[in-house]
DRENPA-3360 file (N, C-alpha, C; in nm, 2 decimals, always signed):
BEGIN
1 = XXXXXXXX = +1.91/-3.72/+4.65/+1.86/-3.59/+4.62/+1.72/-3.61/+4.56 ~ +1.64/-3.51/+4.60/+1.51/-3.51/+4.56/+1.48/-3.45/+4.42 ~ +1.39/-3.51/+4.33/+1.39/-3.46/+4.19/+1.28/-3.34/+4.19 ~ +1.31/-3.24/+4.10/+1.23/-3.12/+4.08/+1.13/-3.16/+3.97 ~ +1.03/-3.08/+3.96/+0.92/-3.09/+3.86/+0.95/-2.98/+3.75 ~ +0.97/-3.02/+3.62/+0.98/-2.91/+3.53/+0.87/-2.85/+3.48 ~ +0.88/-2.72/+3.43/+0.76/-2.65/+3.38/+0.72/-2.72/+3.24 ~ +0.59/-2.72/+3.23/+0.52/-2.79/+3.11/+0.41/-2.70/+3.05;
9 = XXXXXXXX = +0.42/-2.68/+2.93/+0.31/-2.62/+2.85/+0.26/-2.73/+2.74 ~ +0.12/-2.70/+2.73/+0.06/-2.80/+2.64/-0.06/-2.73/+2.56 ~ -0.10/-2.81/+2.46/-0.22/-2.77/+2.37/-0.27/-2.89/+2.31 ~ -0.38/-2.89/+2.25/-0.45/-3.01/+2.21/-0.51/-2.98/+2.07 ~ -0.56/-3.09/+2.01/-0.63/-3.10/+1.89/-0.72/-3.21/+1.90 ~ -0.82/-3.24/+1.81/-0.92/-3.35/+1.83/-0.84/-3.49/+1.86 ~ -0.73/-3.51/+1.79/-0.66/-3.63/+1.80/-0.52/-3.64/+1.87 ~ -0.48/-3.53/+1.92/-0.34/-3.54/+1.97/-0.33/-3.41/+2.09;
17 = XXXXXXXX = -0.22/-3.43/+2.17/-0.18/-3.34/+2.26/-0.03/-3.30/+2.22 ~ -0.01/-3.16/+2.23/+0.14/-3.10/+2.21/+0.19/-3.07/+2.36 ~ +0.27/-3.14/+2.40/+0.32/-3.13/+2.54/+0.48/-3.08/+2.53 ~ +0.51/-2.98/+2.60/+0.66/-2.92/+2.59/+0.70/-2.92/+2.73 ~ +0.82/-2.97/+2.75/+0.88/-2.98/+2.88/+0.98/-2.86/+2.86 ~ +0.96/-2.76/+2.93/+1.03/-2.63/+2.89/+1.16/-2.62/+3.00 ~ +1.26/-2.71/+2.95/+1.38/-2.73/+3.03/+1.50/-2.73/+2.95 ~ +1.59/-2.64/+2.98/+1.71/-2.63/+2.87/+1.82/-2.74/+2.91;
25 = XXXXXXXX = +1.89/-2.77/+2.81/+2.01/-2.86/+2.82/+1.97/-2.98/+2.89 ~ +1.87/-3.06/+2.85/+1.83/-3.19/+2.91/+1.93/-3.30/+2.86 ~ +1.99/-3.37/+2.96/+2.07/-3.49/+2.91/+2.01/-3.60/+2.98 ~ +2.03/-3.71/+2.91/+1.98/-3.84/+2.96/+1.82/-3.84/+2.98 ~ +1.75/-3.79/+2.87/+1.61/-3.79/+2.89/+1.55/-3.94/+2.88 ~ +1.46/-3.97/+2.96/+1.39/-4.09/+2.95/+1.23/-4.07/+2.95 ~ +1.16/-4.11/+2.84/+1.02/-4.07/+2.83/+0.96/-4.20/+2.81 ~ +0.86/-4.23/+2.89/+0.78/-4.35/+2.87/+0.63/-4.32/+2.85;
33 = XXXXXXXX = +0.57/-4.38/+2.74/+0.42/-4.35/+2.72/+0.36/-4.48/+2.77 ~ +0.26/-4.47/+2.85/+0.17/-4.58/+2.89/+0.03/-4.57/+2.85 ~ -0.06/-4.64/+2.89/-0.20/-4.64/+2.83/-0.27/-4.51/+2.87 ~ -0.26/-4.46/+2.97/-0.32/-4.33/+3.02/-0.22/-4.23/+3.08 ~ -0.10/-4.24/+3.07/+0.00/-4.15/+3.13/+0.13/-4.16/+3.06 ~ +0.22/-4.06/+3.09/+0.36/-4.05/+3.05/+0.44/-4.02/+3.16 ~ +0.56/-4.06/+3.16/+0.67/-4.02/+3.26/+0.78/-3.96/+3.19 ~ +0.84/-3.88/+3.25/+0.98/-3.82/+3.21/+1.08/-3.81/+3.34;
41 = XXXXXXXX = +1.21/-3.84/+3.30/+1.31/-3.84/+3.40/+1.44/-3.79/+3.31 ~ +1.51/-3.69/+3.36/+1.62/-3.63/+3.30/+1.69/-3.53/+3.39 ~ +1.81/-3.52/+3.34/+1.89/-3.41/+3.40/+1.90/-3.27/+3.32 ~ +1.87/-3.16/+3.37/+1.89/-3.03/+3.29/+1.87/-2.91/+3.37 ~ +1.85/-2.81/+3.30/+1.84/-2.67/+3.36/+1.98/-2.62/+3.38 ~ +1.99/-2.50/+3.42/+2.12/-2.43/+3.45/+2.20/-2.49/+3.55 ~ +2.14/-2.56/+3.65/+2.20/-2.61/+3.76/+2.22/-2.78/+3.76 ~ +2.18/-2.83/+3.64/+2.19/-2.99/+3.60/+2.13/-3.07/+3.73;
49 = XXXXXXXX = +2.01/-3.02/+3.75/+1.95/-3.09/+3.86/+1.85/-3.21/+3.79 ~ +1.82/-3.30/+3.87/+1.74/-3.41/+3.84/+1.60/-3.37/+3.84 ~ +1.53/-3.41/+3.73/+1.38/-3.36/+3.71/+1.30/-3.50/+3.69 ~ +1.18/-3.48/+3.75/+1.09/-3.61/+3.72/+0.95/-3.56/+3.71 ~ +0.88/-3.62/+3.61/+0.74/-3.58/+3.58/+0.65/-3.71/+3.55 ~ +0.55/-3.73/+3.63/+0.46/-3.84/+3.62/+0.32/-3.79/+3.59 ~ +0.27/-3.78/+3.47/+0.15/-3.73/+3.43/+0.03/-3.83/+3.40 ~ -0.08/-3.85/+3.48/-0.17/-3.93/+3.47/-0.28/-3.84/+3.37;
57 = XXXXXXXX = -0.30/-3.89/+3.25/-0.37/-3.81/+3.16/-0.52/-3.82/+3.18 ~ -0.59/-3.73/+3.12/-0.74/-3.73/+3.13/-0.79/-3.85/+3.05 ~ -0.74/-3.90/+2.93/-0.79/-4.00/+2.85/-0.68/-4.09/+2.81 ~ -0.72/-4.20/+2.75/-0.62/-4.29/+2.69/-0.54/-4.24/+2.58 ~ -0.43/-4.29/+2.55/-0.34/-4.25/+2.44/-0.29/-4.37/+2.36 ~ -0.24/-4.34/+2.23/-0.21/-4.45/+2.15/-0.05/-4.43/+2.16 ~ +0.00/-4.54/+2.24/+0.13/-4.55/+2.25/+0.23/-4.56/+2.14 ~ +0.19/-4.63/+2.03/+0.27/-4.65/+1.91/+0.28/-4.52/+1.83;
65 = XXXXXXXX = +0.18/-4.43/+1.84/+0.18/-4.30/+1.76/+0.24/-4.20/+1.83 ~ +0.25/-4.20/+1.96/+0.31/-4.09/+2.05/+0.47/-4.09/+2.04 ~ +0.52/-3.98/+2.02/+0.68/-3.96/+2.02/+0.73/-3.84/+2.08 ~ +0.86/-3.83/+2.09/+0.91/-3.71/+2.15/+1.04/-3.67/+2.08 ~ +1.07/-3.54/+2.09/+1.19/-3.48/+2.01/+1.26/-3.39/+2.11 ~ +1.40/-3.40/+2.12/+1.47/-3.32/+2.21/+1.54/-3.20/+2.13 ~ +1.53/-3.08/+2.19/+1.61/-2.98/+2.13/+1.70/-2.93/+2.26 ~ +1.77/-2.83/+2.22/+1.87/-2.78/+2.32/+1.79/-2.70/+2.43;
73 = XXXXXXXX = +1.67/-2.66/+2.39/+1.60/-2.57/+2.49/+1.47/-2.63/+2.55 ~ +1.42/-2.75/+2.50/+1.30/-2.81/+2.56/+1.30/-2.97/+2.50 ~ +1.19/-3.04/+2.57/+1.17/-3.17/+2.51/+1.02/-3.16/+2.47 ~ +1.00/-3.19/+2.34/+0.86/-3.17/+2.27/+0.80/-3.31/+2.27 ~ +0.69/-3.34/+2.32/+0.61/-3.45/+2.32/+0.49/-3.44/+2.22 ~ +0.48/-3.54/+2.14/+0.35/-3.55/+2.05/+0.28/-3.66/+2.10 ~ +0.16/-3.64/+2.17/+0.09/-3.75/+2.23/-0.04/-3.77/+2.14 ~ -0.05/-3.89/+2.09/-0.17/-3.92/+2.00/-0.27/-3.97/+2.08;
81 = XXXXXXXX = -0.39/-3.92/+2.09/-0.51/-3.97/+2.17/-0.55/-4.11/+2.10 ~ -0.59/-4.20/+2.19/-0.64/-4.33/+2.14/-0.76/-4.31/+2.05 ~ -0.86/-4.22/+2.08/-0.97/-4.19/+2.01/-0.97/-4.03/+1.97 ~ -0.99/-4.01/+1.85/-1.01/-3.86/+1.81/-1.17/-3.83/+1.86 ~ -1.18/-3.71/+1.89/-1.31/-3.66/+1.92/-1.30/-3.53/+1.99 ~ -1.40/-3.51/+2.07/-1.41/-3.37/+2.14/-1.28/-3.35/+2.23 ~ -1.25/-3.23/+2.24/-1.13/-3.18/+2.32/-1.15/-3.23/+2.45 ~ -1.05/-3.26/+2.52/-1.06/-3.30/+2.66/-1.07/-3.17/+2.74;
89 = XXXXXXXX = -1.13/-3.17/+2.85/-1.15/-3.06/+2.94/-1.03/-3.00/+3.00 ~ -0.94/-3.10/+3.02/-0.80/-3.07/+3.09/-0.71/-3.18/+3.04 ~ -0.58/-3.15/+3.05/-0.48/-3.25/+3.03/-0.46/-3.36/+3.11 ~ -0.48/-3.33/+3.25/-0.45/-3.43/+3.36/-0.59/-3.48/+3.40 ~ -0.58/-3.61/+3.45/-0.70/-3.67/+3.52/-0.75/-3.58/+3.64 ~ -0.65/-3.54/+3.72/-0.68/-3.45/+3.84/-0.76/-3.32/+3.80 ~ -0.86/-3.29/+3.89/-0.93/-3.16/+3.84/-0.85/-3.05/+3.88 ~ -0.77/-3.05/+3.97/-0.70/-2.92/+4.01/-0.56/-2.91/+3.94;
97 = XXXXXXXX = -0.55/-2.78/+3.88/-0.45/-2.76/+3.80/-0.31/-2.74/+3.88 ~ -0.21/-2.82/+3.84/-0.08/-2.80/+3.92/+0.00/-2.67/+3.87 ~ +0.07/-2.61/+3.96/+0.14/-2.48/+3.93/+0.24/-2.49/+3.81 ~ +0.30/-2.62/+3.79/+0.40/-2.63/+3.68/+0.34/-2.65/+3.54 ~ +0.21/-2.65/+3.52/+0.14/-2.68/+3.40/+0.07/-2.55/+3.35 ~ +0.09/-2.51/+3.22/+0.03/-2.40/+3.17/+0.00/-2.42/+3.02 ~ -0.09/-2.34/+2.96/-0.14/-2.36/+2.82/-0.04/-2.30/+2.72 ~ -0.01/-2.36/+2.61/+0.08/-2.32/+2.51/+0.00/-2.24/+2.41;
105 = XXXXXXXX = -0.01/-2.12/+2.42/-0.10/-2.04/+2.34/-0.06/-2.02/+2.20 ~ +0.08/-2.05/+2.18/+0.13/-2.05/+2.04/+0.07/-2.17/+1.95 ~ +0.04/-2.29/+2.03/+0.00/-2.39/+1.95/-0.16/-2.42/+1.97 ~ -0.22/-2.34/+2.07/-0.36/-2.37/+2.10/-0.44/-2.33/+1.99 ~ -0.54/-2.41/+1.97/-0.66/-2.38/+1.87/-0.78/-2.42/+1.94 ~ -0.87/-2.33/+1.92/-1.01/-2.37/+1.99/-1.07/-2.50/+1.91 ~ -1.15/-2.56/+1.98/-1.22/-2.67/+1.92/-1.31/-2.64/+1.80 ~ -1.37/-2.52/+1.79/-1.45/-2.48/+1.67/-1.38/-2.41/+1.57;
113 = XXXXXXXX = -1.24/-2.40/+1.58/-1.16/-2.34/+1.46/-1.15/-2.43/+1.35 ~ -1.19/-2.39/+1.23/-1.19/-2.47/+1.12/-1.06/-2.47/+1.05 ~ -0.97/-2.36/+1.06/-0.85/-2.35/+1.00/-0.75/-2.40/+1.09 ~ -0.70/-2.54/+1.07/-0.60/-2.60/+1.15/-0.47/-2.54/+1.17 ~ -0.43/-2.47/+1.05/-0.30/-2.42/+1.06/-0.28/-2.28/+1.10 ~ -0.40/-2.22/+1.14/-0.43/-2.09/+1.20/-0.41/-1.98/+1.09 ~ -0.40/-2.02/+0.97/-0.39/-1.90/+0.87/-0.24/-1.83/+0.86 ~ -0.23/-1.75/+0.77/-0.09/-1.67/+0.75/-0.11/-1.55/+0.83;
121 = XXXXXXXX = -0.01/-1.47/+0.86/-0.02/-1.35/+0.92/-0.08/-1.25/+0.84 ~ -0.05/-1.25/+0.70/-0.12/-1.15/+0.62/-0.27/-1.16/+0.62 ~ -0.32/-1.29/+0.63/-0.47/-1.30/+0.64/-0.51/-1.24/+0.77 ~ -0.45/-1.26/+0.88/-0.49/-1.22/+1.02/-0.48/-1.07/+1.01 ~ -0.38/-1.00/+0.94/-0.38/-0.87/+0.94/-0.49/-0.82/+0.87 ~ -0.54/-0.87/+0.76/-0.64/-0.83/+0.66/-0.76/-0.84/+0.75 ~ -0.78/-0.96/+0.82/-0.90/-0.97/+0.91/-0.92/-0.86/+0.99 ~ -0.80/-0.82/+1.06/-0.81/-0.71/+1.17/-0.85/-0.58/+1.10;
129 = XXXXXXXX = -0.78/-0.55/+0.99/-0.81/-0.44/+0.92/-0.97/-0.43/+0.89 ~ -1.02/-0.54/+0.83/-1.16/-0.55/+0.80/-1.24/-0.53/+0.93 ~ -1.20/-0.59/+1.04/-1.27/-0.56/+1.16/-1.27/-0.43/+1.19 ~ -1.17/-0.34/+1.19/-1.16/-0.21/+1.22/-1.25/-0.13/+1.13 ~ -1.26/-0.17/+1.00/-1.35/-0.08/+0.91/-1.50/-0.11/+0.95 ~ -1.53/-0.24/+0.99/-1.66/-0.26/+1.02/-1.71/-0.20/+1.15 ~ -1.62/-0.16/+1.23/-1.64/-0.11/+1.35/-1.64/+0.04/+1.35 ~ -1.61/+0.09/+1.23/-1.62/+0.24/+1.19/-1.48/+0.31/+1.25;
137 = XXXXXXXX = -1.39/+0.23/+1.29/-1.26/+0.30/+1.34/-1.16/+0.28/+1.23 ~ -1.17/+0.23/+1.11/-1.07/+0.22/+1.02/-1.08/+0.32/+0.91 ~ -0.98/+0.36/+0.85/-0.98/+0.44/+0.73/-0.93/+0.35/+0.61 ~ -0.97/+0.41/+0.49/-0.93/+0.32/+0.37/-0.78/+0.27/+0.38 ~ -0.75/+0.15/+0.34/-0.61/+0.10/+0.34/-0.59/+0.03/+0.46 ~ -0.68/+0.03/+0.56/-0.66/-0.06/+0.68/-0.61/+0.01/+0.81 ~ -0.56/+0.15/+0.78/-0.51/+0.22/+0.90/-0.61/+0.26/+1.00 ~ -0.59/+0.23/+1.13/-0.69/+0.27/+1.21/-0.69/+0.43/+1.22;
145 = XXXXXXXX = -0.82/+0.47/+1.26/-0.84/+0.62/+1.26/-0.79/+0.65/+1.41 ~ -0.80/+0.79/+1.44/-0.76/+0.84/+1.58/-0.62/+0.90/+1.57 ~ -0.54/+0.89/+1.47/-0.41/+0.95/+1.46/-0.42/+1.08/+1.37 ~ -0.49/+1.17/+1.43/-0.50/+1.30/+1.34/-0.63/+1.30/+1.26 ~ -0.69/+1.19/+1.25/-0.82/+1.17/+1.18/-0.94/+1.23/+1.26 ~ -1.03/+1.30/+1.20/-1.16/+1.34/+1.27/-1.24/+1.24/+1.33 ~ -1.28/+1.25/+1.44/-1.37/+1.15/+1.50/-1.50/+1.20/+1.52 ~ -1.61/+1.11/+1.50/-1.75/+1.16/+1.51/-1.76/+1.23/+1.64;
153 = XXXXXXXX = -1.84/+1.34/+1.63/-1.89/+1.41/+1.75/-1.77/+1.51/+1.81 ~ -1.65/+1.51/+1.74/-1.54/+1.59/+1.80/-1.54/+1.72/+1.74 ~ -1.61/+1.76/+1.63/-1.60/+1.88/+1.57/-1.68/+1.99/+1.66 ~ -1.76/+1.95/+1.74/-1.84/+2.05/+1.82/-1.75/+2.10/+1.94 ~ -1.64/+2.04/+1.97/-1.55/+2.08/+2.09/-1.47/+2.21/+2.04 ~ -1.44/+2.29/+2.15/-1.38/+2.42/+2.11/-1.23/+2.39/+2.07 ~ -1.18/+2.47/+1.98/-1.05/+2.47/+1.93/-0.95/+2.47/+2.05 ~ -0.84/+2.40/+2.02/-0.73/+2.40/+2.14/-0.66/+2.54/+2.15;
161 = XXXXXXXX = -0.68/+2.64/+2.05/-0.60/+2.75/+2.06/-0.67/+2.85/+2.17 ~ -0.79/+2.83/+2.21/-0.86/+2.91/+2.30/-0.78/+2.90/+2.44 ~ -0.79/+3.02/+2.52/-0.72/+3.03/+2.65/-0.79/+2.95/+2.75 ~ -0.72/+2.87/+2.82/-0.77/+2.78/+2.92/-0.75/+2.86/+3.07 ~ -0.81/+2.83/+3.17/-0.79/+2.89/+3.29/-0.66/+2.84/+3.35 ~ -0.62/+2.73/+3.31/-0.49/+2.68/+3.37/-0.37/+2.73/+3.29 ~ -0.39/+2.82/+3.19/-0.28/+2.86/+3.12/-0.22/+3.00/+3.17 ~ -0.25/+3.02/+3.31/-0.20/+3.14/+3.36/-0.05/+3.12/+3.41;
169 = XXXXXXX = +0.03/+3.23/+3.41/+0.17/+3.23/+3.42/+0.20/+3.19/+3.56 ~ +0.30/+3.09/+3.57/+0.33/+3.04/+3.70/+0.42/+3.13/+3.78 ~ +0.43/+3.14/+3.90/+0.50/+3.24/+3.98/+0.65/+3.18/+3.98 ~ +0.76/+3.27/+3.98/+0.90/+3.23/+3.98/+0.93/+3.15/+4.10 ~ +1.01/+3.06/+4.09/+1.06/+2.98/+4.21/+1.15/+3.06/+4.30 ~ +1.14/+3.04/+4.43/+1.24/+3.11/+4.51/+1.36/+3.05/+4.52 ~ +1.46/+3.11/+4.53/+1.60/+3.06/+4.54/+1.66/+3.04/+4.69;
% end
C-alpha cells in the first residue's frame, strides 16, 4: 500500500522552526532528525492510513535541540536551526512549494517584529482603537464611527424623509 503525505503547517523564528503535522489519531509515529532534513512515518487520520514525509530543509538543523510532541490532533515538531540568523526564505530546499505545505499564521511572526510573544489581546485591541482614532474613524472610547455617528460631508445630503421617485405606489398583483 502506498503512503500518503500528511498536511503540514509551519512558522519560524531566527533560531527555530515550528512544524505541525496536522493529522489526527497518529499511532506509531517515527520522527528522525538529520543534518538538513527530517522524516516522519506513522499511521493516522480517520482511515488509519500509512503516512510518510521526507523534508529536505532549506538549511542545517541542530539535531540535539530538535524535538517533537504528539497530541491527539497533531504532531508538533520544534526544529532548532544550526545557526540563528536571518529567516529562511522558505522551509524546504526546493523552490516550488508543495500542495501539502502551508504557513501557520497563528505562530508566524515577521522577522522585524520586536515583540516575540505577539503581545496580549488587550494591547492589540488598544492599538486597533488607537489606529482608528488616528485615521479619524474612531470616537472617544475606541468605538468606530459610522453606526449613527455623523460623518464628515454627510450633513449636506437631503434628509431621508423627502419623497423619492421610487416611492410610488406599486400596482396590485393579478390573481
